[in-house]
C-alpha positions in Angstrom: 17.7 44.4 5.6 16.9 41.6 8.0 14.3 42.2 10.7 12.8 39.6 13.0 9.0 40.1 13.5 7.0 37.8 15.9 3.5 36.9 14.4 0.5 35.0 15.2 -1.2 32.8 12.4 -4.8 33.3 12.7 -7.8 32.8 10.1 -5.2 32.1 7.4 -3.3 35.4 8.0 0.0 36.1 9.7 -0.7 38.8 12.2 2.4 40.8 13.8 2.3 41.1 17.5 4.0 44.4 17.5 4.1 47.5 15.0 6.0 46.8 11.8 7.6 49.9 10.3 7.7 49.1 6.6 6.7 51.1 3.7 3.1 50.3 2.2 3.2 47.6 -0.4 6.6 46.3 0.6 7.4 42.9 -0.6 8.9 40.7 2.1 10.3 37.1 2.4 10.2 35.2 5.6 11.1 31.9 7.0 8.6 30.1 9.3 9.9 28.9 12.6 7.0 27.3 14.7 7.5 27.6 18.4 6.9 24.4 20.2 4.6 24.7 23.1 6.2 21.9 24.8 9.5 23.8 25.1 7.9 26.8 26.8 7.4 26.6 30.5 3.9 26.0 31.7 2.2 28.2 34.5 2.8 25.3 36.9 6.5 25.4 36.0 6.6 29.1 36.9 4.8 28.8 40.1 7.2 25.8 41.1 10.1 28.2 40.6 8.4 30.9 42.6 7.5 28.5 45.4 11.2 27.2 45.5 12.5 30.8 45.7 10.0 31.6 48.6 10.7 28.4 50.5 14.5 29.2 50.3 14.0 32.3 52.3 16.0 34.3 49.9 13.3 36.7 48.8 15.6 39.2 47.2 15.7 37.9 43.6 17.7 40.8 42.3 20.5 39.7 44.6 20.8 36.4 42.5 19.5 37.6 39.1 22.5 36.0 37.3 22.1 32.6 38.9 20.5 30.9 35.9 22.2 32.7 33.1 24.3 30.8 30.6 
């Protein structure tokens, strides 16, 4: 079984960010994929998008929700 679980590494321990439904004492194997903070948008980036949306006078974002989808 393959299951993706998001975790935070803290105090030398990997801590899941959501409940994990596994039997007690289960052995698991995992591959570490470190998220690069530079790839994630900053709060300033988010506010810039919101400001552009507001300035466009098109306030109904649901109307254009697929605009930036691949």
